[in-house]
N, C-alpha and C positions, 0 to 999 in steps of 0.2 A: 625465466628467458632459456632458450637451450644454448649452448656454446655457437650453434652456427648462427643462430639468430643475431645472439649478441656481436656475432663478426660482422654482421652484414649489416648492422646500424654501425660498427665502428667503422665500417668501410665508408659508409655513406655519409657520415660526418668528415672522414677525412678526403671524399670527392667534394665536399663541398668548399673544404680549402683548398686545394689544386681548384679548382672552379673559378676560385676567386683571384686565385694567382693568374690574372690575365696578364695584358704587358707590363700594364704599371706596375701592378706587385711584382712582378717579373724585377722590371728594374730597380724597384725600393731593394730587392734580395741581392742585386751584383755589387759583387767586389769594388772595392775603390768608388763608393760612391761622394760625390761631390756635392756639396749643400749650399744655397742660397737661403741665411736664416731671415724671418720676418716676424713684425711685429706690432702691432695698436696698442699705444701708448698714450697717457694724458700727457707725460711729459719725460724729457731723457731719454736716450737711447742705447742703457746698460743692457747688452744681453751677455754680457760673461756666462753666466748660469747655463743658460742653453748653450753655448759655445764649449762647457766642462762635460754637459751631457752627450753632444755629439762627439766630443774628443774620446768620453766614455765607451761610446759605440762605436767608436775606430770609423768616422767619417768628416775627410775634410770640409772645413766651412771657408767658403770659396768670399763671400761677401754678407751682408747684411742691410736690410729694408727697414725703416720704421715709419710709420703712418702717424702724426700726431691727433688721434680725436678721442674722445671722450668713450665711443663703445664701437667693437668692430660691427662692418657691415654684415647685417642678418642676413645676408643672400651669398656672399661673398668674402667675408672676412675685410678684404680690402677696397676701398673705393674704386670706381672705375678708373682714371686716370692713374693711379697707384700701380693698378693691376696691368695695367699695359705696359709700362716703367717695369715691372716683376718681370712680365714674359721678354719683354726687349734683351733684361741684365742675365737674364739666365741662357738665353741664348748665346748672348756675346762670351759667355764666362764658359760654356758648355758645364753649367749644373748638371747633375742628376733625380735631385731630388730638391721640394720646397719642403722647411721645415718651420713651422709656427710656434710663438711661444707659448697660445693660449690654445686650450681642447677646441675645437672644431663640432658643431652639431654635422651632421651625416648630409644635410642640404649643402652647408657651407665647405665640407672637403669635396666632392660629386663635381659644386660648380665650379670650385677653384682649380681642382684636376681638368674639368673641361676645358677651361678658359686658358690653363697655361699647357695643357697635353702634355703632361708630365706628371708623374707621381707626389703628391702632398703627404707627409706625415704631421701630426700634431704633438704639441709635447706629450700629449697622455700614453700615446701610441709608443712615444720614443723612451718613456721611460719605463712602460712594458717589455719594452723589447730588450731593454739592460736589465731589468729583473730575470726575465726570461733565463739570461747568459747565467746571472749570478746564481740564482736558486740551485742550491745543492742538496738540500735536504728533501726529501720525498712530501715531506709537510709541505715544503718551500714550493715545491714544484705546483702542488695542488693549488697551492693562495695563487701563486701566478697564472695557472691556467682558468681559473676562477675569476680574477680580475679582467683577462681578456676577452671571457667570452662573453661577461657582461658588458665588455665595452664594444664587441663586436654584434651584439644582440641588435641593438637598433641600427646598426650599418647594413644587415643583408638587403635593404629593400636596392631593388637594382641591379643587382650581381647576376641577375636573369634575364635580363632586356631582352636576349638573343633570342629568348622564351615568349615573345609577345602574345598576350590574348586573344583567342580566337574569335572572330564574331567582330558583332559593332559595339557589341556590349547588350546588356541585360543579365537575369537572372538565364542561368546554365550555359553561359559564354565565356566561363575560367578558363584560361589556356595552361598549357602544363609549366609558363615560365612562376603564374602565380601559387601553383599548388606546389612546386619546388621552393619556393620563398616561405610556404606555410609549413613544409616540412623540415627543411632545414632547421627554421625558427624553433619546431617543436624538439628537434633532436636536440638543439643549444638547449633549451630550458629545461630538457630531463637530464642531460649532463651538468647542467648548474645546481640543478637539485640534487643530485650523484654526489658533486662534490662538497656542497653545504653539509651531506650527511657525514660523508668520511672526513671532513675538518671537524664536525660534533663529536665523531669517536677519536678522533685524534687529542682533542682537547679532551675527554671524559680520561682518556686514557690518562693525559697528562697529568688530569688534578688528581687521581686514585694514586701517584707517583707520588704526588707531590705531599698529599695526605699523609703518605707512610713516612718520606721523610721526616716529617715535623713531627709525627708519633714518636721517633727513635729520637732524634733532636732536634731543636729549632737554632739552625742555623742562619744569620743575620742574610737577606739578600739583598745586596744592593747591586741597582742598575747603571749602566753610561747610557742615556740618552742624548742628544744632541744632532746638529746639523750633518750632513753627510761629509765625510773629508775633515771633520775637527779631529781628528786624531784620535779617536775613541779607542782601535784596536790599539794603536802604539802606547796608550795607557794602559790599557788591560794588559799586554805583553810586560811593561816595566813596574807592574804593580806586583804582578802573579809571577813572573820568572818564565811565561810562558813562552810560545812560538806562534801566535796566531798571524798567519798570514798578511801583512800589510803592500797598501799599492796605493799610489798617490791616484787615484780613478774615482769616481761618484759611486757611491753602493756597492763599492768593494766586498764590506760586508751585510749579507742580506740573512742569513741564517743568523738565529741567536746562537752566540758562544759564551760556555760557564766554566771560569777557571779557580780556583780556592787562592784567597789570602790569607796569608796567616799574619799577626800584627799583635806582640804582646802577650802570646799564650792563645789567643784566641783566633776561630777561624772566621772567615766571611766569603759568601759566594758573590763575585765579582760575574755582571752577565754584560756582554755587549750588544746593544740591539741595534737593528736598520736603522740607517741614517736616514734624517727627516729632510724634506726639500720645501722651499716654495712652490703653491700650488700644488700640492700632492694631492693625485687624483683624490676622490673620496670612496670611488669603487676599490682604492687599492686599497686605502683605510681599513676598509670594511672587511674584505678579502684577508688583510692581513693581521685581525683582529687577537689570532690566536697568538701569532708573534709579539705583537707588539704587548700582549696582555702580561709578558714578561716583565714590562714596565708598570702596568697596573698595578701586581701583585709584590712590585718589589718593598722592603723596610725604607729602605733610603734610595732617592735617584741623584745622581750625579750629572748635573748639564754641562757637558762638556761645549766648552768654544773656543776658538780660536782665536787668539787674542792679537793673533799680528795683523788682523783686519783692520778695516776702517769704522771710526765710529758707525757712521752711516752701514756698512753691512754687519755690524755687531746686532745694532737695533734688528735690523730687519731679520737676519738667523734666528735670535731670538724669540720674536715676535713670533715666527713662523711654527718651532718648536713646540712655544708654549701652546700656540692653536691647536697641534695636536696630540699632545698631551692634555689639555680638554677636552676636545673632540672623544678620545678614549677612554675618558675619567681617570684620568691618574694625576689629578691635581691634590687629590688629600693626600700622597706622600710627605713625606720630608723631603727636600730640595737643597742641594748645595750646590752652587754655581762654581765650575773649576774654570778656569781662565789656562789656557793650554796655548804650549808653542811660544812663552813670553821669553825666549831664548833669541827668538827673532825679532823684540822689539829694544828700543832703546831704554836703559834705568829711566828718563824723563816720563816714559810713556808707561813704564811700570809705576812710577808713583801717581800717574792721572788716574790709572787704570783701577789704584788701591783706592784712591777717592772717590770715585764714582763707585765702585763697588767694594764696600769697606768689608763684608760678610765673606767674599770670593775668596775660594785657593790659589793662588797663582803656582803653575808646574809648565814643567817643559820634558815631555815623556821624553822626547827623542834623545833630549841629555841627560836626563835622569837626574833633573835640579826637582826638588819641593814633593817629591816622593813620600819623604818622612812625615811632612807638613800635613797631607793628605790622608796619610794613612790615621794618624792621630785624629785629623777631621770624623773619619769614620766613627774611629772607636770613640770621641766624646758625643758624637750623636746618637749614637749605640747606649752609652753609659746613662744619657738623659731618661732611656728607656726600662732603666734598670730598678728592681726592688730587693734591699736586702731581707733575707729567710735565714732562716733558724732551722735544720733539719735533724732527726735523728732518722738515719739509715740502719736497717739488720744490716749484721753483717753478711748475710748471705745474699745480700740485694747488691751485687758489685756492678748488673747491669747501669741502674739508677745512677750510681757513684758515677763512673762515666761517663753517662751523659751528662750531669751535671758539670763535670769539666769540659766540656765541651761546650757546654752553654753560658758557663762563668767564666774559665778561661782559668785566673788564678783561684783558687777558695781555699779558706779553712778548714783542716779537720781534724778532732780529735778522738782519741781511741776511748773509750767508754766500756764498763761492762756491757750495758743494755744494748750496744750499737755504735756506729761512727755520727758523733757531732758535724755538719758540717755547716758551716757560715759563707753564705754567698750571695751573689747581687745575680738576679735572672731575669729576664723582661716580665714586664708584668702580666703581658696576655698570658705568660705559663704559670704562672705562679700558684694558678688553681689546681694545675695538674699535680703537684706535691702534696697537698693540703691534707693526705694522710700520714706523712710524713713531719708537718709542722707540728713544734714542740708547744704545748697547750697548758698554762699553770692550772694545777688543780686549784678548787673553789675554796675560796678563802686564803690562799697564799699569795704573795709576791715571787718574782722573779729577779733575781739580780742579774748585773751586768754581763755576768763571765757565763749565764746561762744554765745556773743551778738554782735549784729552787729549795727556799726558806720558808718557815715560819713566819 
């Protein structure tokens, strides 16, 4: 495609965005937005997480309304009576937007906006907006755009209602409105395909770089996973001495960040991944597969949980994280539960958590407590995967010796006439790489404990 033609396509796609930005969309983007939040729940009225999402998006929450039903209304999300009550409440408070705690179908969104006469935003659109703000890397921005396009593709119907069909119906009577909708859908699908190809290229490049690192030396990979705002970034800083940005906002960390941890002579790579959340949109999970892959390929996953929450909240967030880990295929990794922010709870509460989660590690990353115990636990988990080897390296092969130092941390070496005898413990998966250096006793001979061969 020529440069001019490509620019024309880009302009058309942007033109769709600005066309959609009618009065309702302009209100969505207005500053100082004030929201009334609504939800359909079987029981309870806890909308704390939705409030936190809106706080992250810098939207003021004026009030909340909950309708207790088994399922939302298929056309309007809320029942007729609740809808009238919501409209009156929004008018009384001067709300500029209504936000729902569930993802709305395109029909529900259109009907709600028509009934209320004001913009309606669902949970998924809100999360996508937050992700768009916090994505810093080129890959992260591609992933956000892909998720937004997939979300909006089903919502293109009705955006061109000012261009109705010509005529009374039948073959050959399709008007410019339907033609433009089809054009926008085609452009969106083309863009989605292009984004997927680019993300696959990025994934392939990252895979090549990872294989190169593994060929030079296998450095254990540790992924920090957990609910958003569990303190993963603070823990990464505390363990590695880095200065990754930390803020009390949901999804403050979106792009994965990797730093080195040195402990007892061994190097570990710690990666802080995107935080998970309840009802995380599936399109977002799919789009961020490349980012979440850091969790899948990790040798060890630290599941970080905010221990200052109630039992009910802890159960909910741990279940949400485990569900996403299952969706992305990260359940085969070794997992260690890390209970963070224990400086915010009483000694009695700590004892309760010890009894309930005896295999967990309790830390207070912000206060610097329990970090040594956690680093030792990481070391122990990797020690269990190591196998002792005895290798005879030629004096000229200093590169392999240096590699073994990185792999094994502490190792024993003895200088002999025929080379350097090395005794070390390395990951089982890498033992085969050094088969050519392993000492093999000659036929009919035994080897003594110190490695010498005798008759």
